[in-house]
C-alpha positions in Angstrom: 149.5 59.6 118.4 147.6 62.0 116.0 146.5 59.1 113.8 145.0 57.3 116.8 143.1 60.4 117.8 141.7 60.7 114.2 140.6 57.1 114.3 138.9 57.6 117.6 137.1 60.7 116.4 136.0 58.9 113.2 134.7 56.0 115.2 132.8 58.3 117.6 131.3 60.1 114.6 130.3 56.8 112.9 128.8 55.6 116.2 126.7 58.8 116.4 125.2 58.2 112.9 124.8 54.5 113.5 122.7 55.3 116.6 120.9 58.5 115.5 120.8 58.3 111.7 117.4 56.6 111.3 115.6 58.6 114.1 116.9 61.8 112.5 115.8 60.7 109.0 112.4 59.6 110.3 112.0 62.9 112.2 112.9 64.9 109.0 110.4 62.8 107.0 107.7 63.5 109.6 108.5 67.2 109.6 108.3 67.4 105.8 105.1 65.4 105.8 103.4 67.7 108.4 104.5 70.9 106.6 103.4 69.5 103.2 100.0 68.5 104.7 99.6 72.0 106.3 100.4 74.0 103.1 99.1 71.8 100.4 95.6 72.0 98.9 95.2 68.6 97.4 97.1 67.0 94.6 100.8 66.3 94.7 101.3 68.0 98.1 98.8 65.6 99.8 100.4 62.6 98.1 103.8 63.6 99.4 102.4 64.2 102.9 100.8 60.7 102.9 104.0 59.1 101.8 106.3 61.1 104.2 104.0 60.5 107.2 103.3 56.9 106.3 107.0 55.8 106.1 107.7 56.5 109.8 104.5 54.7 110.8 105.3 51.6 108.7 108.9 51.6 110.0 107.7 51.8 113.6 105.1 49.1 113.1 107.6 46.8 111.3 110.2 47.3 114.1 107.6 46.7 116.8 106.2 43.5 115.3 109.6 42.0 114.5 111.1 42.7 117.9 111.1 39.5 120.0 110.0 39.7 123.6 112.7 39.8 126.3 112.8 38.8 129.8 111.3 35.6 131.2 109.5 34.6 128.0 106.1 36.0 129.0 104.5 38.6 126.7 
């Protein structure tokens, strides 16, 4: 019985990260990018901010364009 509970807990934990892993990672990247942009004064800080803020934008655009329309076929 205890083994079954551990498997269920592990599956629940894995499901959490499967659903929320990428949104959390993108949120952390955005936070890092915004803080880097706020406190940097050119140079490497600005480059890191551009990269950290660009990755979530590219990921969102890629996901939005690759998603096929649902419903009755009208878009």
